[in-house]
C-alpha positions in Angstrom: -9.2 26.0 6.5 -11.5 23.1 7.1 -9.4 21.5 9.4 -8.4 24.7 11.1 -12.0 25.4 11.4 -12.8 22.4 13.3 -9.3 22.7 15.6 -10.7 26.4 16.5 -14.1 24.8 17.7 -12.5 22.0 19.6 -10.2 24.7 21.2 -13.1 26.8 22.1 -15.1 23.9 23.1 -12.6 22.8 25.4 -12.3 26.4 27.0 -15.7 26.4 27.8 -16.2 22.9 29.1 -13.4 23.4 31.6 -15.0 26.0 33.3 -16.5 25.4 36.6 -19.8 26.4 35.4 -20.0 23.4 32.7 -19.6 20.8 35.4 -22.4 19.5 37.7 -19.9 18.8 40.6 -17.6 20.8 42.7 -14.6 22.4 40.7 -13.9 22.3 37.2 -13.6 19.3 34.7 -9.9 18.3 34.1 -8.4 19.6 30.6 -8.2 16.2 29.2 -11.8 15.6 29.8 -12.9 18.5 28.4 -10.6 18.3 25.3 -11.9 14.6 25.0 -15.4 15.5 25.1 -15.1 18.7 22.8 -13.6 16.8 20.3 -16.1 14.1 20.6 -18.6 16.4 20.2 -17.2 19.0 17.5 -16.1 15.6 15.4 -19.9 14.4 16.0 -18.5 11.0 17.5 -20.2 10.5 21.1 -17.4 8.9 22.7 -17.0 9.7 26.2 -14.9 9.3 29.2 -17.6 10.7 31.7 -21.3 10.0 32.1 -22.9 13.1 30.1 -26.0 13.1 31.8 -24.6 13.4 35.3 -21.0 14.7 35.0 -22.2 18.0 33.1 -24.2 20.7 34.4 -27.3 21.9 32.1 -24.9 24.6 31.0 -22.4 22.1 30.0 -24.8 19.7 28.2 -26.1 22.9 26.2 -22.5 23.5 25.4 -22.0 19.7 24.1 -25.2 20.1 22.0 -24.3 23.3 20.2 -20.7 21.9 19.7 -22.7 18.7 18.0 -24.9 21.3 15.8 -21.9 23.0 14.9 -19.7 20.0 13.9 -22.4 18.0 12.0 -23.1 21.1 10.1 -20.1 22.0 9.1 -17.6 24.7 10.5 -17.2 26.1 7.2 -21.1 25.9 6.3 -22.1 27.5 9.3 -19.6 30.3 9.0 -21.3 30.8 5.3 -24.8 31.0 6.8 -23.9 33.5 9.2 -22.2 35.4 6.7 -25.4 35.3 4.7 -27.8 36.2 7.8 -25.5 39.1 8.7 -24.1 40.6 5.4 -26.8 39.2 3.2 -24.4 38.0 0.6 -21.4 35.8 0.0 -17.9 36.9 -0.3 -15.9 34.8 -2.8 -13.6 33.1 -0.1 -16.7 32.3 2.0 -18.0 30.6 -0.9 -15.1 28.8 -1.6 -14.9 27.5 2.2 -18.6 26.2 2.0 -17.9 24.3 -1.2 -15.0 22.6 0.3 -17.0 21.6 3.1 -20.4 20.8 1.6 -19.7 19.4 -2.0 -21.7 21.9 -3.6 -21.2 24.0 -6.9 -20.2 27.7 -6.5 -23.6 28.9 -8.1 -25.7 27.1 -5.7 -24.3 28.2 -2.4 -26.7 30.8 -1.3 -29.8 28.6 -2.3 -28.4 25.3 -1.0 -27.1 26.8 2.6 -30.8 27.8 2.8 -32.4 24.4 2.3 -29.2 22.9 4.3 -30.6 24.7 7.3 -34.4 24.0 6.4 -33.6 20.3 6.2 -31.5 20.5 9.4 -34.2 22.3 11.6 -37.4 20.2 10.0 -35.8 16.8 10.6 -34.6 17.7 14.1 -37.6 19.4 14.9 -39.8 16.3 13.7 -37.7 13.7 15.3 -37.7 15.8 19.1 -41.5 16.0 18.8 -42.1 12.5 18.5 -39.6 11.6 21.5 -40.7 14.2 23.5 -44.4 12.8 23.3 -43.4 9.6 23.7 -41.2 9.9 27.0 -43.8 12.5 28.1 -46.9 10.1 27.6 -45.2 6.7 27.5 -42.5 6.7 29.9 -43.8 9.2 32.6 -41.3 12.0 32.3 -42.5 15.3 32.9 -43.1 17.7 29.7 -40.1 19.7 30.4 -37.8 17.1 30.8 -39.1 15.1 27.8 -39.0 18.2 25.5 -35.3 18.7 26.5 -34.6 15.1 26.2 -36.3 15.1 22.9 -34.4 18.0 21.5 -31.0 16.9 22.8 -31.3 13.2 21.3 -32.8 14.3 18.2 -30.0 16.8 17.4 -27.7 14.3 18.4 -29.1 11.7 16.1 -29.5 13.8 13.1 -25.9 14.8 13.3 -24.5 11.0 13.9 -23.1 12.2 17.5 -24.6 9.6 19.6 -24.3 11.6 22.8 -27.0 11.1 25.5 -28.8 11.8 28.7 -28.9 8.4 30.1 -25.9 6.1 31.2 -27.0 3.1 29.3 -27.8 5.2 26.1 -31.1 3.8 25.1 -30.9 0.2 26.5 -33.8 1.4 28.6 -35.8 1.5 25.7 -34.8 -1.5 23.7 -38.6 -2.7 23.7 -39.9 0.9 22.3 -40.1 1.1 18.5 -41.4 4.7 19.2 -38.3 5.6 20.7 -35.7 3.5 18.5 -37.2 3.9 15.1 -37.8 7.9 15.0 -33.6 8.1 16.2 -32.8 5.4 13.6 -34.7 7.5 11.1 -32.8 10.8 12.0 -29.5 8.7 11.6 -30.1 7.5 8.5 -31.1 10.6 6.9 -28.1 12.7 8.2 -25.9 9.9 7.1 -27.5 10.1 3.7 -25.6 13.7 3.3 -27.1 16.9 2.1 -26.5 16.3 -1.7 -28.5 13.3 -1.8 -31.3 14.8 0.4 -31.2 17.7 -1.8 -31.3 15.7 -5.2 -34.2 13.5 -3.8 -36.4 16.7 -2.7 -35.6 17.9 -6.7 -36.3 14.7 -8.0 -39.4 14.5 -6.0 -40.8 17.8 -7.3 -39.8 16.8 -10.9 -41.7 13.8 -10.6 -44.8 15.7 -10.1 -44.2 17.2 -13.7 -43.2 13.9 -15.0 -39.8 15.2 -16.7 -37.6 13.0 -14.6 -37.3 9.4 -13.7 -35.2 7.4 -11.4 -33.1 6.4 -14.5 -31.9 10.1 -14.4 -30.7 9.8 -11.0 -27.1 11.0 -10.4 -24.3 8.1 -9.9 -23.8 9.8 -6.5 -27.6 9.1 -5.5 -27.6 5.5 -6.8 -24.8 4.4 -5.1 -25.7 6.0 -1.8 -29.2 5.1 -1.7 -28.3 1.6 -3.1 -25.5 0.7 -0.4 -27.2 2.1 2.6 -29.8 -0.2 1.9 -27.5 -3.0 1.3 -25.6 -2.2 4.3 -28.3 -1.5 6.5 -29.9 -5.3 5.8 -26.3 -6.8 6.1 -25.7 -5.2 9.5 -29.2 -6.4 10.8 -28.7 -9.9 9.1 -25.3 -10.2 11.0 -26.7 -9.1 14.2 -29.6 -11.4 14.3 -27.4 -14.1 13.1 -24.5 -14.1 15.9 -26.9 -12.5 18.7 -30.3 -14.1 18.4 -29.2 -16.7 21.4 -26.6 -14.3 23.2 -27.9 -13.9 26.7 -26.2 -10.7 27.3 -27.7 -8.7 24.1 -30.9 -9.8 21.9 -31.1 -13.6 23.8 -33.8 -12.5 26.4 -35.9 -10.4 23.9 -38.8 -11.3 21.8 -38.8 -12.2 18.2 -40.0 -8.8 17.3 -37.8 -6.9 19.7 -34.9 -8.8 18.5 -35.8 -7.6 15.2 -35.9 -4.1 16.1 -32.6 -4.3 18.1 -30.7 -5.6 15.3 -31.8 -2.8 12.7 -31.2 -0.4 15.3 -27.7 -1.5 16.1 -27.2 -1.7 12.1 -28.8 1.9 11.8 -26.1 3.2 14.6 -23.3 1.5 12.7 -23.9 4.2 10.1 -21.5 6.1 12.6 -24.4 7.4 15.2 -23.4 5.9 18.6 -26.4 5.0 20.4 -26.9 1.6 21.5 -29.9 -0.4 22.6 -27.9 -3.6 24.0 -24.7 -4.0 25.7 -21.7 -3.7 23.1 -19.3 -5.3 25.5 -21.4 -8.5 25.7 -21.5 -8.8 22.1 -19.6 -12.2 20.1 -16.4 -11.4 18.7 -17.9 -12.1 15.1 -20.4 -9.2 15.5 -18.1 -7.0 16.9 -15.7 -7.6 13.9 -18.5 -7.2 11.3 -19.4 -4.0 12.9 -15.9 -2.5 12.8 -16.2 -3.3 8.9 -19.3 -1.5 8.7 -18.4 1.5 10.9 -15.2 1.8 8.9 -17.4 2.4 5.4 -19.4 4.8 7.3 -22.1 6.8 5.5 -22.8 9.2 3.1 -20.2 12.0 1.5 -21.3 15.5 2.9 -23.4 14.6 5.6 -23.0 14.2 9.5 -21.6 10.7 8.8 -18.1 9.5 9.3 -16.1 6.7 7.9 -14.2 6.6 4.3 -17.7 6.8 3.1 -20.0 4.8 1.0 -19.0 5.8 -2.4 -15.5 5.5 -1.4 -16.3 1.4 -0.8 -18.5 1.7 -3.9 -15.7 3.0 -6.2 -13.3 0.2 -4.7 -15.7 -2.9 -5.1 -16.1 -1.7 -8.6 -12.4 -1.5 -9.5 -11.9 -4.9 -8.0 -14.8 -6.5 -10.1 -13.4 -4.7 -13.6 -9.8 -6.0 -12.7 -11.3 -9.6 -12.1 -13.2 -9.6 -15.2 -10.5 -8.3 -17.2 -12.0 -5.1 -18.3 -9.6 -2.2 -19.5 -12.0 0.3 -17.3 -14.2 0.3 -14.3 -18.0 1.6 -14.7 -21.4 1.4 -12.9 -25.1 1.9 -13.9 -23.8 2.9 -17.1 -21.2 5.4 -16.0 -17.4 5.1 -16.3 -15.4 5.8 -13.6 -12.4 8.2 -14.2 -8.9 6.5 -13.1 -8.6 9.7 -10.7 -11.6 8.6 -8.8 -10.3 5.0 -8.3 -6.9 6.3 -7.3 -8.4 8.7 -4.8 -10.6 5.9 -3.5 -7.9 3.8 -2.9 -5.8 6.4 -1.3 -8.5 7.4 1.4 -9.2 3.8 2.2 -5.7 2.8 2.5 -4.7 5.6 4.8 -7.7 5.1 6.8 -6.6 1.4 7.3 -3.2 2.6 8.1 -4.5 5.1 10.8 -6.6 2.5 12.3 -4.0 -0.4 12.8 -1.3 1.9 14.0 -3.6 3.2 16.7 -5.0 -0.3 17.6 -1.4 -1.2 17.8 -0.5 1.7 20.0 -3.7 1.0 22.3 -3.0 -2.8 22.7 0.6 -1.7 23.9 -1.0 0.5 26.7 -4.1 -1.8 27.9 -4.8 -5.4 28.9 -7.7 -6.2 26.6 -9.0 -8.3 23.7 -7.6 -7.5 20.3 -11.1 -7.3 18.8 -12.3 -5.0 21.5 -9.5 -2.4 21.1 -10.0 -2.5 17.4 -13.7 -1.7 17.8 -13.0 1.4 20.0 -10.1 2.5 17.3 -12.6 2.1 14.4 -15.5 3.6 16.1 -13.2 6.7 16.8 -12.0 6.8 13.3 -15.4 6.5 11.8 -16.7 9.1 14.4 -19.2 6.5 15.3 -19.2 7.0 19.1 -20.1 3.1 20.0 -18.0 1.6 22.7 -17.5 -1.7 24.3 -16.5 -0.2 27.7 -13.0 0.5 27.0 -12.8 4.3 26.3 -14.0 5.1 29.9 -11.0 3.1 31.4 -8.3 4.6 29.2 -5.4 6.5 30.7 -4.0 9.9 29.3 -2.1 8.6 26.6 -4.8 6.4 25.0 -7.3 9.2 25.4 -5.2 11.2 23.4 -4.9 8.6 20.7 -8.6 8.3 20.5 -8.6 12.2 20.5 -6.6 12.4 17.7 -8.3 9.5 15.7 -11.8 11.3 16.2 -10.3 14.7 14.7 -8.6 12.7 11.9 -11.7 10.6 11.0 -13.7 13.7 10.7 -11.6 15.9 8.8 -9.1 13.7 7.3 -11.5 11.8 4.5 -12.8 15.8 3.6 -10.0 17.2 3.5 -8.0 14.4 1.4 -10.6 13.8 -0.8 -10.6 17.4 -1.8 -6.7 18.1 -2.0 -6.7 14.9 -4.1 -9.2 16.1 -6.4 -8.0 19.6 -6.4 -4.2 18.5 -6.9 -3.4 18.3 -10.7 0.1 18.0 -12.4 1.0 17.7 -16.0 3.6 15.3 -16.4 5.5 15.8 -19.7 7.4 12.4 -19.9 6.6 8.9 -19.5 9.1 6.4 -17.6 9.8 2.8 -19.2 7.2 0.4 -18.2 7.9 -2.8 -16.2 5.4 -5.2 -14.5 6.7 -6.5 -10.8 5.2 -9.8 -9.9 1.9 -9.5 -8.1 0.5 -12.0 -5.4 
C-alpha cells in the first residue's frame, strides 16, 4: 500500500505537470520531464532535468511544492490525517497504513498524527519567516517575492527535498549564515525522524517534572542523535580537509565562510539537496566521501532517505561484536536481536546492489568520470538531490534509471524493512551445520 500510494501520487503529479498551465513557456512539458520532476518531488529528492524557477510556471511550482509536502509527510500518513479531519475517527485499515509509514504504535496513531502535523507546520513556518525576513531586509527582494521564496525553500528544506527557485541553488548566499543556517536546521530536524522529535518533546516535558533522565532515552533516540552529530562533524571535517584550498569551491572564501560552507554541505548530505558550492568542482575524495554519507542518510520515519542511520549503526555494532569475538551484539546496555542484524544487512546490501547496478548502466551510457556517475546514482537512491551536473545532461534512458532509483530509494527501505519485520516463519527442522572458509 505504501508503494502504491507513492506511485499513485507520482502519476497524478506527472499528469498535472504535463499540462500546458504548469509550464512557463509555450506548450506543455514533455512527459518524461514531468515524470522525472514529479518523482523527484514526491520522493523528496530534488534532482531536476530543468531549472525549477524558470521552466515551470507559478502554478507548476505550487504543484511541485504540494508534491514535496505530500511525499515528505508520507502518502499513507496524509491519507490518515485527511480521514481524521473528515470522518473524525480512524478506521482499522487506515490506522495500519499510517503505522507502516510512520513506525508508531496503533494505539497512538490518532494523537501522534496531530502532533506530527503540528511539528511540520511549526518548523516550516518558523523557517519560512526567518528566510522571508532575511531575503526582504538583507537582499532587497520585495515582500511578496521574499515570502514566496521563504515558504518554498522552508517546505523543501524540512522535507529534505532540495528543490529551489534559483538556478544555482543557494550558491549566491554562500556568505550569509541567516540563510544557510535556518535551512540547515530545518533539514536536520526533518532528517531526525518524527519518532525522535516526538520522544524529545516527551522527554522535555518529563524533565520538567524530574521524572525522566537521558539514561531512559530509547535506543533508537540515542543512536539517531549520536550518529547524526558524528556524521555532521565527519562531513564538515571531510569537506574542510579536501576543499579548503580548492579554488572552485571553498578556496576563495574566508575562514568563517569556509566553515559555514563545509557545515552546510555536510548538513545537505543528510539527503537535502541544496548546495552553496559548485559540486562539480569538488575533489574526487570529497565526492566519494559524500557518497558514503548520502548512502547512510538520516533517521528512520522522517523525511530523509538512505539506508538510515540506525541501519548503519546496527551493522557497525555487529562488526565490532564479531571482531571482539562476542556471541551477541549490543550497545548502550541493550542487546540487539539477531533478526534486526539480518534486516539491517539485507537493507544495506540490496541498497549497494541497486546503486552499483545503476552506476554500471549509467557508465555505459555517458562519458563521465566514475566518481561523478556514482555520485549521481547515490544521490538519487538516497533521495538527496545534490548533483555534479550529470543529471541534466542525461538522455531518456538515463533519466529513467535515475527516476527508478529515486522511487526505490524512497519506498524501498520503508517497505523492505517493514516486510522483513512482519515476515516470520517457524522452521521445524535444523540442517546439519558446516562452515565454509571465509576470507
